[in-house]
LUMDO-725938 format. One record per residue: residue number from 1; x, y, z of N, C-alpha, C in turn. Coordinates in steps of 0.1 Angstrom, whole numbers. Each point is the difference from the previous one (the first is absolute). Layout:
% residues N
R	i	nxx	nyy	nzz	caxx	cayy	cazz	cxx	cyy	czz
R	NUM	X	Y	Z	X	Y	Z	X	Y	Z;
...
% end
This chain:
% residues 363
R	i	nxx	nyy	nzz	caxx	cayy	cazz	cxx	cyy	czz
R	1	-175	-101	-133	14	0	-2	4	-15	-4;
R	2	5	-1	-12	4	-13	-6	11	-6	8;
R	3	-1	-13	3	11	-7	7	12	-1	-8;
R	4	12	2	6	13	-1	-7	7	-12	5;
R	5	9	-5	-9	8	-12	3	15	3	-3;
R	6	8	-1	11	14	1	-2	5	-13	-6;
R	7	11	1	-8	5	-12	-7	5	-10	11;
R	8	-5	-13	-2	3	-10	10	11	-9	-4;
R	9	2	-1	-13	9	-10	-6	14	6	-2;
R	10	1	13	-3	13	6	-4	7	6	12;
R	11	13	0	0	8	8	9	-1	-5	14;
R	12	-4	-12	3	-2	-4	14	13	-3	7;
R	13	11	-3	-8	13	-3	6	5	12	7;
R	14	-2	12	-5	5	12	6	-7	2	14;
R	15	-13	-2	0	-8	2	12	5	-10	11;
R	16	1	-13	-4	4	-10	10	14	2	5;
R	17	9	4	-9	14	2	5	0	12	9;
R	18	-7	11	-3	1	12	8	-6	-3	14;
R	19	-12	-6	0	-6	-3	13	9	-8	9;
R	20	6	-11	-6	9	-8	8	12	8	5;
R	21	6	8	-8	11	8	5	-3	9	11;
R	22	-12	6	-1	-4	9	11	-3	-7	12;
R	23	-7	-12	-1	-3	-8	12	13	-5	6;
R	24	10	-4	-8	13	-4	5	7	11	7;
R	25	-1	12	-4	6	12	6	-5	1	15;
R	26	-13	-2	2	-6	2	13	4	-12	9;
R	27	-1	-12	-6	3	-12	8	15	-1	4;
R	28	9	3	-10	14	-1	3	5	11	10;
R	29	-7	11	-1	4	11	10	-8	0	12;
R	30	-9	-10	1	-9	-1	12	-7	13	3;
R	31	-6	5	-11	-8	13	2	-15	-3	-3;
R	32	-8	8	6	-14	0	-3	-2	10	-11;
R	33	-10	-3	-9	-3	10	-11	-9	11	5;
R	34	-4	0	12	-8	11	6	9	11	5;
R	35	-7	11	5	8	11	6	8	-4	12;
R	36	10	7	3	8	-2	12	3	13	7;
R	37	10	0	9	2	11	8	2	13	-8;
R	38	6	-1	-12	2	12	-9	-14	6	-3;
R	39	-10	-8	-3	-13	5	-4	-7	5	13;
R	40	1	-7	11	-7	4	12	5	13	6;
R	41	13	2	-1	6	13	4	-3	11	-9;
R	42	-1	-3	-13	-4	10	-10	-15	4	3;
R	43	-8	-10	3	-14	3	3	-1	10	11;
R	44	7	-1	11	0	9	11	4	14	-5;
R	45	11	1	-8	5	13	-5	-11	7	-9;
R	46	-6	-8	-9	-10	6	-9	-13	4	8;
R	47	-4	-8	9	-12	4	8	4	13	8;
R	48	12	1	5	4	11	8	0	13	-9;
R	49	5	-2	-12	1	12	-9	-14	5	-3;
R	50	-10	-8	1	-14	4	-3	-7	4	12;
R	51	1	-7	11	-8	2	12	5	11	10;
R	52	14	0	2	5	10	9	-2	14	-5;
R	53	2	3	-12	-3	14	-5	-15	4	2;
R	54	-9	-10	-2	-14	2	2	-3	4	15;
R	55	6	-7	9	-2	3	14	6	13	5;
R	56	11	3	-6	7	13	2	-9	11	-4;
R	57	-6	-1	-12	-9	10	-5	-12	1	9;
R	58	-5	-11	5	-12	0	9	2	6	13;
R	59	12	-3	6	2	4	14	9	12	2;
R	60	7	4	-10	8	12	2	-6	12	-8;
R	61	2	11	6	-5	13	-6	11	5	-9;
R	62	0	-5	-12	11	3	-10	-3	11	-9;
R	63	10	8	-5	-2	10	-10	-4	-7	-13;
R	64	-5	7	-10	-5	-6	-12	11	-7	-8;
R	65	13	5	1	10	-7	-8	4	-13	7;
R	66	-1	0	14	3	-13	7	-11	-11	-4;
R	67	-12	5	-1	-11	-10	-4	2	-5	-14;
R	68	3	9	-9	2	-4	-14	13	-10	-1;
R	69	10	3	8	12	-8	-1	-4	-14	5;
R	70	-7	-1	11	-4	-13	5	-9	-8	-10;
R	71	-9	7	-6	-8	-7	-11	8	-5	-11;
R	72	11	8	-3	9	-5	-11	7	-13	4;
R	73	4	-1	13	6	-12	5	-11	-12	-1;
R	74	-12	3	4	-11	-10	-1	-2	-5	-14;
R	75	2	9	-10	-1	-5	-14	10	-11	-3;
R	76	12	2	5	11	-10	-3	-4	-13	9;
R	77	-5	2	12	-5	-11	8	-10	-8	-7;
R	78	-10	7	-7	-10	-7	-7	6	-9	-11;
R	79	10	5	-7	7	-8	-10	6	-12	6;
R	80	7	2	11	7	-11	7	-9	-11	5;
R	81	-11	4	6	-10	-10	4	-6	-7	-12;
R	82	-4	7	-10	-7	-6	-11	9	-10	-8;
R	83	12	4	-2	9	-8	-8	8	-11	8;
R	84	3	3	13	8	-10	7	-8	-8	10;
R	85	-12	4	4	-8	-7	10	-13	-6	-6;
R	86	-8	9	-5	-13	-4	-6	2	-9	-12;
R	87	9	3	-8	2	-8	-12	4	-15	3;
R	88	10	-2	9	3	-13	4	-11	-7	7;
R	89	-7	7	9	-11	-6	7	-11	-5	-8;
R	90	-4	8	-10	-11	-4	-9	4	-11	-10;
R	91	13	-2	-2	4	-12	-7	3	-12	9;
R	92	-2	2	13	2	-11	9	14	-4	2;
R	93	9	10	-3	15	-3	2	6	7	12;
R	94	-8	8	7	5	7	12	4	-9	11;
R	95	-9	-10	2	2	-10	11	-5	-13	-4;
R	96	5	-11	6	-5	-13	-2	-14	-2	7;
R	97	-3	9	9	-13	0	7	-10	8	-7;
R	98	-11	-7	-4	-10	6	-9	-6	12	7;
R	99	-3	-1	13	-7	11	6	9	13	1;
R	100	13	-2	1	9	11	0	0	7	-13;
R	101	0	-8	-11	-2	6	-13	-13	8	-2;
R	102	-10	-6	6	-14	7	-1	1	13	7;
R	103	6	0	12	0	12	9	8	11	-8;
R	104	11	-3	-5	8	10	-7	-5	4	-14;
R	105	-8	-9	-5	-7	4	-13	-9	12	2;
R	106	-5	2	12	-9	11	3	8	13	2;
R	107	13	0	-2	8	12	0	-4	8	-12;
R	108	-6	-6	-10	-6	7	-12	-11	9	5;
R	109	-8	-4	9	-11	8	5	6	12	8;
R	110	11	-2	7	7	10	7	4	11	-9;
R	111	2	-3	-13	4	10	-10	-12	6	-7;
R	112	-12	-4	3	-12	5	-6	-4	-8	-12;
R	113	7	-11	-3	-3	-9	-11	-9	-12	5;
R	114	-1	-10	-9	-9	-11	3	7	-13	-4;
R	115	3	-9	10	8	-12	-2	-7	-10	-9;
R	116	-14	0	0	-7	-9	-8	2	3	-15;
R	117	-1	13	-3	2	4	-14	14	-3	-5;
R	118	9	2	9	14	-2	-3	2	-15	-4;
R	119	-5	-9	9	1	-14	-3	-6	-4	-13;
R	120	-12	6	-3	-7	-3	-13	8	5	-12;
R	121	3	13	0	6	6	-12	14	-4	-1;
R	122	8	1	11	14	-3	-1	4	-15	0;
R	123	-4	-6	11	3	-14	2	-6	-9	-11;
R	124	-13	1	-3	-7	-9	-9	2	4	-14;
R	125	-4	12	-4	0	3	-14	13	5	-6;
R	126	7	8	8	13	5	-5	10	-11	0;
R	127	2	-7	10	10	-11	1	-3	-12	-9;
R	128	-13	-3	-2	-3	-11	-9	1	4	-14;
R	129	-5	11	-4	-1	4	-14	9	13	-3;
R	130	12	0	5	9	11	-2	1	5	-14;
R	131	-4	13	-2	1	7	-13	-8	-6	-11;
R	132	-10	-7	4	-9	-6	-11	-12	10	-1;
R	133	-1	7	-11	-11	10	-2	-14	-7	2;
R	134	-8	7	8	-13	-5	3	-1	-8	12;
R	135	11	-4	6	0	-9	12	8	6	11;
R	136	11	6	-3	8	7	11	-5	14	3;
R	137	-7	1	11	-6	13	4	10	11	2;
R	138	12	-3	2	10	11	2	3	8	-13;
R	139	-3	-7	-11	2	7	-13	-13	3	-7;
R	140	-11	-3	7	-13	2	-6	-2	15	-4;
R	141	-10	2	-9	-2	13	-5	-3	10	11;
R	142	7	11	-1	-2	12	9	-1	12	-9;
R	143	-9	8	4	-4	11	-9	12	8	-5;
R	144	9	4	9	11	8	-3	13	-7	-4;
R	145	0	-13	2	12	-8	-3	-3	-12	-9;
R	146	9	-2	-9	0	-12	-9	12	-8	3;
R	147	-2	-11	7	12	-8	5	2	-13	-7;
R	148	-8	-3	-10	2	-12	-8	-4	2	-14;
R	149	7	-7	-10	-2	4	-14	-13	-2	-6;
R	150	-9	-8	6	-13	-2	-6	-11	9	6;
R	151	4	8	10	-9	9	7	-6	11	-9;
R	152	-11	5	5	-7	11	-7	10	12	-1;
R	153	1	6	-11	9	11	-2	-8	13	-1;
R	154	5	10	8	-6	14	-1	11	10	-3;
R	155	-3	11	-6	9	10	-4	9	5	12;
R	156	-6	0	12	8	5	11	11	-9	4;
R	157	-1	-13	-4	11	-10	3	13	4	-7;
R	158	0	8	-10	12	5	-6	9	7	10;
R	159	-5	5	10	7	8	10	2	-8	14;
R	160	-4	-13	0	0	-7	13	14	-1	5;
R	161	10	-1	-8	14	-1	5	4	13	7;
R	162	-8	11	-1	3	12	6	-7	1	14;
R	163	-13	-4	-1	-8	2	12	-2	-12	9;
R	164	5	-12	-5	-3	-12	8	6	0	14;
R	165	13	3	1	6	0	13	-7	9	10;
R	166	-3	12	-3	-7	8	10	-14	-6	3;
R	167	-6	-6	-10	-13	-6	2	1	-12	10;
R	168	11	-7	0	2	-11	9	-2	4	14;
R	169	3	13	3	-1	4	14	-14	-1	6;
R	170	-10	-1	-9	-14	-1	5	-4	-14	3;
R	171	9	-10	-1	-4	-14	2	-7	-3	13;
R	172	6	4	11	-6	-4	13	-12	9	3;
R	173	-1	12	-5	-12	8	2	-11	-7	-8;
R	174	3	-5	-11	-10	-7	-8	-5	-13	7;
R	175	9	-7	6	-4	-12	9	-10	5	10;
R	176	3	10	7	-8	5	11	-14	5	-3;
R	177	0	8	-11	-13	7	-3	-8	-7	-11;
R	178	6	-8	-9	-8	-5	-12	3	-15	-2;
R	179	13	-3	-3	3	-13	-5	-4	-12	8;
R	180	1	0	13	-4	-11	8	-14	-3	-1;
R	181	-9	10	0	-14	-2	-1	-4	-6	-13;
R	182	5	5	-11	-3	-5	-14	5	-15	-1;
R	183	12	-2	6	5	-14	-1	-8	-10	8;
R	184	-3	4	12	-8	-10	8	-14	-2	-6;
R	185	-7	10	-3	-13	-2	-6	1	-7	-13;
R	186	11	2	-8	1	-7	-13	3	-14	2;
R	187	8	-4	10	3	-14	3	-13	-7	5;
R	188	-7	7	8	-13	-5	6	-10	-3	-11;
R	189	-2	10	-9	-10	-2	-11	4	-10	-10;
R	190	13	-2	-3	4	-9	-10	0	-15	6;
R	191	-1	-1	13	1	-13	6	14	-5	3;
R	192	10	9	-3	14	-4	3	3	-1	15;
R	193	-7	8	8	3	0	14	-3	-14	6;
R	194	-11	-5	-3	-4	-14	6	8	-11	-8;
R	195	3	2	-13	7	-10	-8	13	-3	6;
R	196	7	11	6	13	-2	6	0	-2	15;
R	197	-12	-3	5	0	-4	14	-2	11	10;
R	198	-5	12	-4	-2	11	9	-15	1	2;
R	199	-4	6	11	-15	3	3	-2	15	-4;
R	200	-9	2	-10	-2	14	-4	-6	9	10;
R	201	-9	-5	8	-5	9	11	10	4	10;
R	202	8	-10	4	11	2	10	10	10	-6;
R	203	4	-2	-12	10	9	-6	-5	14	-2;
R	204	-13	2	-4	-6	13	-1	-1	7	13;
R	205	-4	-7	11	0	6	13	14	5	4;
R	206	9	-9	-2	14	3	4	5	12	-7;
R	207	-3	1	-13	4	12	-8	-5	13	6;
R	208	-13	1	4	-5	12	5	5	3	14;
R	209	1	-11	9	4	2	14	14	6	0;
R	210	9	-7	-7	14	5	0	2	13	-7;
R	211	-8	3	-10	1	14	-6	-4	10	10;
R	212	-11	-2	7	-5	10	9	10	2	12;
R	213	6	-11	5	9	1	10	13	8	-4;
R	214	4	-3	-12	12	7	-6	-3	15	-1;
R	215	-12	4	-5	-3	14	-1	-2	7	13;
R	216	-5	-8	10	-1	5	14	13	4	5;
R	217	10	-9	0	13	2	6	8	10	-8;
R	218	-2	2	-13	7	9	-8	-5	14	0;
R	219	-14	1	2	-6	14	-1	-8	4	12;
R	220	-9	-9	4	-10	4	11	8	2	13;
R	221	8	-10	4	7	1	12	9	12	1;
R	222	9	2	-10	9	12	2	-6	13	-2;
R	223	-10	1	-9	-6	14	-3	-12	3	10;
R	224	-9	-9	1	-13	3	7	1	-3	15;
R	225	8	-9	4	1	-4	14	12	6	7;
R	226	12	0	-7	12	6	6	2	14	-4;
R	227	-7	5	-10	1	14	-4	13	4	-7;
R	228	7	-10	-7	11	4	-8	-4	8	-12;
R	229	7	10	-4	-4	9	-11	-3	-9	-12;
R	230	-12	2	-6	-5	-9	-10	9	0	-13;
R	231	5	12	-3	8	-1	-13	14	-6	2;
R	232	5	0	12	12	-8	3	-2	-15	-2;
R	233	-11	-5	5	-4	-14	-2	-2	-4	-14;
R	234	-9	8	-7	-3	-3	-14	12	1	-9;
R	235	7	11	1	12	1	-9	10	-11	3;
R	236	2	-3	13	10	-10	4	-5	-14	-5;
R	237	-13	-3	1	-5	-12	-5	2	-2	-15;
R	238	-2	11	-7	1	0	-15	15	-3	-4;
R	239	9	7	7	14	-2	-2	4	-15	2;
R	240	-5	-5	11	3	-14	4	-5	-10	-11;
R	241	-12	3	-5	-6	-9	-10	7	1	-14;
R	242	4	12	-3	7	2	-13	14	-7	0;
R	243	7	1	11	13	-7	1	-2	-15	-2;
R	244	-10	-5	8	-2	-15	0	-5	-4	-14;
R	245	-10	7	-5	-5	-4	-13	10	0	-11;
R	246	8	10	0	11	1	-11	9	-12	1;
R	247	5	-3	12	10	-11	1	-6	-13	-3;
R	248	-12	-3	6	-7	-12	-2	-2	-3	-15;
R	249	-6	10	-7	-4	-2	-14	13	-1	-9;
R	250	9	8	3	13	0	-9	7	-13	1;
R	251	2	-5	12	7	-13	3	-7	-11	-7;
R	252	-14	-1	1	-7	-11	-6	0	1	-16;
R	253	0	12	-5	0	1	-14	14	-4	-6;
R	254	10	3	7	14	-4	-5	2	-15	-2;
R	255	-9	-8	6	1	-14	-1	-5	-6	-12;
R	256	-10	7	-7	-7	-6	-11	-2	9	-12;
R	257	-1	13	2	-2	9	-11	13	7	-4;
R	258	9	-8	-5	13	5	-5	3	-6	-13;
R	259	11	4	-6	2	-4	-14	3	-15	-2;
R	260	6	-6	10	4	-14	-1	-11	-10	2;
R	261	-11	4	6	-10	-10	3	-10	-2	-11;
R	262	-7	-11	0	-9	-4	-11	-14	0	5;
R	263	-10	-1	-9	-14	-1	2	-5	-12	-7;
R	264	2	-12	5	-4	-12	-8	-15	-1	-2;
R	265	-5	-4	-11	-14	-1	-4	-3	-14	-2;
R	266	-12	-5	5	-4	-14	-2	-5	-1	-15;
R	267	0	-13	-4	-6	-2	-14	-15	-1	2;
R	268	-6	-4	-11	-15	0	0	-6	-9	10;
R	269	7	-10	4	-5	-10	10	5	3	14;
R	270	6	11	2	5	4	13	13	-6	4;
R	271	8	-5	-9	13	-6	3	10	11	0;
R	272	9	1	10	11	10	1	13	-7	-5;
R	273	9	8	-5	12	-5	-7	10	-7	10;
R	274	0	3	13	9	-5	9	-6	-7	12;
R	275	8	-8	7	-5	-4	13	0	12	10;
R	276	-6	-3	12	-2	12	9	14	6	4;
R	277	10	-8	3	12	5	5	7	9	-11;
R	278	1	-5	-12	6	8	-10	-8	12	-4;
R	279	-13	-1	2	-9	12	-2	4	11	9;
R	280	3	-4	13	4	10	9	14	6	-4;
R	281	9	-8	-5	13	5	-4	-1	11	-11;
R	282	-9	-3	-10	-1	9	-12	-8	13	3;
R	283	-8	-1	11	-9	12	2	5	9	12;
R	284	11	-4	6	4	7	12	15	4	-1;
R	285	3	11	7	14	5	0	5	4	14;
R	286	12	-2	3	7	5	12	7	13	-3;
R	287	3	7	11	8	12	-1	8	2	13;
R	288	12	6	-2	8	5	11	2	-11	11;
R	289	4	-12	-4	2	-11	9	11	3	10;
R	290	10	8	-4	11	2	8	-2	11	10;
R	291	-11	7	-1	-3	11	9	-6	-5	13;
R	292	8	-3	10	-5	-6	12	-10	8	8;
R	293	2	13	1	-10	8	7	-13	0	-7;
R	294	0	2	-13	-13	-1	-7	-7	-13	1;
R	295	8	-11	-1	-6	-13	2	-7	-2	14;
R	296	7	6	10	-5	-1	13	-13	8	2;
R	297	1	12	-5	-11	9	2	-13	-4	-7;
R	298	1	-5	-13	-12	-3	-8	-3	-15	1;
R	299	5	-7	10	-4	-14	3	4	-9	-11;
R	300	12	2	-6	5	-9	-11	-8	0	-12;
R	301	-8	10	-2	-8	0	-12	7	5	-13;
R	302	13	2	1	8	2	-11	5	-14	-5;
R	303	-3	-10	7	2	-14	-4	-14	-6	-4;
R	304	-6	6	-10	-13	-4	-3	-1	-14	-7;
R	305	11	-4	-7	0	-13	-7	-1	-11	11;
R	306	9	1	10	0	-9	11	-13	0	7;
R	307	-6	12	2	-13	0	7	-11	-6	-8;
R	308	0	2	-13	-11	-7	-8	2	-15	-1;
R	309	12	-4	0	3	-15	-1	-3	-7	13;
R	310	3	7	11	-1	-6	14	-7	10	9;
R	311	-13	3	-3	-7	10	9	-2	-4	14;
R	312	2	-13	3	-2	-4	14	13	-1	8;
R	313	11	5	-6	13	2	7	1	14	4;
R	314	4	3	12	2	13	5	10	8	-8;
R	315	-2	13	-1	9	8	-8	14	1	6;
R	316	2	-4	12	14	1	6	9	-10	-6;
R	317	-5	-10	-7	8	-10	-6	3	3	-15;
R	318	-6	10	-6	1	2	-14	14	2	-5;
R	319	9	8	7	14	1	-6	7	-13	-2;
R	320	-2	-10	8	6	-13	-1	-7	-8	-11;
R	321	-13	1	0	-8	-7	-10	3	5	-14;
R	322	2	13	-1	2	6	-13	12	-6	-8;
R	323	11	-3	7	12	-6	-6	-4	-14	-6;
R	324	-8	-7	7	-4	-13	-5	-9	1	-12;
R	325	-9	9	0	-9	2	-11	7	5	-12;
R	326	9	10	2	7	5	-12	9	-11	-6;
R	327	7	-7	8	9	-11	-5	-8	-11	-8;
R	328	-12	-4	6	-8	-10	-6	-6	5	-14;
R	329	-4	13	0	-6	6	-12	11	0	-11;
R	330	12	3	4	11	1	-10	2	-14	-6;
R	331	0	-10	8	2	-14	-5	-11	-4	-10;
R	332	-12	4	3	-11	-4	-9	-3	10	-11;
R	333	9	10	-1	-2	11	-10	-13	7	1;
R	334	-4	3	12	-13	7	3	4	14	4;
R	335	-7	10	-5	3	14	4	-1	3	15;
R	336	9	8	5	0	5	14	0	15	-1;
R	337	-11	6	-1	-1	15	-2	5	7	13;
R	338	9	9	-2	6	7	11	5	14	-4;
R	339	-2	9	9	6	14	-2	9	2	12;
R	340	12	5	-3	11	1	10	-3	10	11;
R	341	-8	10	-4	-3	11	10	-15	4	0;
R	342	-4	6	10	-14	5	1	-2	11	-11;
R	343	10	8	-2	-1	10	-11	-2	-6	-14;
R	344	7	-11	-3	-1	-6	-13	-14	-6	-1;
R	345	-6	-6	10	-13	-5	0	-11	10	-2;
R	346	2	12	6	-10	11	-1	1	5	-15;
R	347	12	2	-5	1	4	-14	-7	-10	-10;
R	348	2	-12	3	-6	-10	-9	-15	0	1;
R	349	-5	2	12	-14	1	3	-6	12	-8;
R	350	6	11	1	-4	12	-7	0	-2	-15;
R	351	10	-7	-5	0	-3	-15	-11	-9	-4;
R	352	-3	-10	9	-11	-9	-2	-13	7	0;
R	353	-2	9	9	-12	8	0	-2	8	-12;
R	354	11	6	-5	0	8	-12	-4	-9	-12;
R	355	6	-12	-1	-4	-9	-11	-14	-5	1;
R	356	-5	-3	12	-14	-4	1	-10	12	-2;
R	357	5	12	1	-8	12	-2	-2	4	-14;
R	358	7	-7	-9	-1	3	-14	-13	-6	-6;
R	359	-5	6	-10	-13	-5	-6	3	-13	-7;
R	360	-8	-11	3	2	-13	-6	0	1	-16;
R	361	-7	10	-5	-1	1	-15	14	4	-6;
R	362	8	6	9	14	5	-5	10	-10	3;
R	363	-3	-11	8	10	-9	4	4	-9	-11;
% end
């Protein structure tokens, strides 16, 4: 992978001004940039949405429809934990105490995922090289999806705007059964695991231990030990995963694979056209900022511009930070990509998928 260099000489005034204004906001209001009572109370709610239904399924003799209803609630609990708890913790913004961040980062394992892979793919490669083909793994080549304009094109991609959203539902199932293993082994073999300060033996052992524990509590305990009807458990589990996968994938795609965002390419020497901050501005989009419930439920991930500019600030502060970012961007005539509603962002994403699905020969 060829090293890339963000512009160091240009556009620095915007970055310096923005950082100072955000720092001033916290100092003048005597606020911490980490999570506060709003985040901690939400954490309890999201954990309850996921764990209480599980224990009710385990300990109560429920009819099939009761079991499936509780698994449905767990699906939304998965989303809440992943987006509001795990996401902040893995970015180190959940708490000022490092060990608390580390503890809650393992909520990813509670969902059947792997926090090491998340830190590598999301924190390191996606946040550093947002929407750069060949570097951002979130838009890397996927057999059934073409998410960036230089990607390999297949005839089936002409229909991706039709099948993409249903396909997103498989995201968390893929993490559980396939993706995490390929990612961990890939990082180990390429040397990236140790390059970024992780121990490959330790991470491999953790991968298998947590996966086995997850499968035990999801299937072995309820079916083989407690005798809950097997198809109730399996069908409920699938429903839970499809709900979580669909929401996770859709929300993250709306941030970068929409009509307003760009895919900057480096020149022959690896130089990118913008500095890092403006790169985040042109590759990222917000949506539905005024929808308070949506913002609360998805952990402020409709404020993706602010999240990418300040990943170490907890999402509970994004609504206030957004006003500062938008005003500063307007002063420096820098684009602030934004969709007023969730629906508008989804429509733009579908249009972008359709555009990316066309044969490059006809473009």
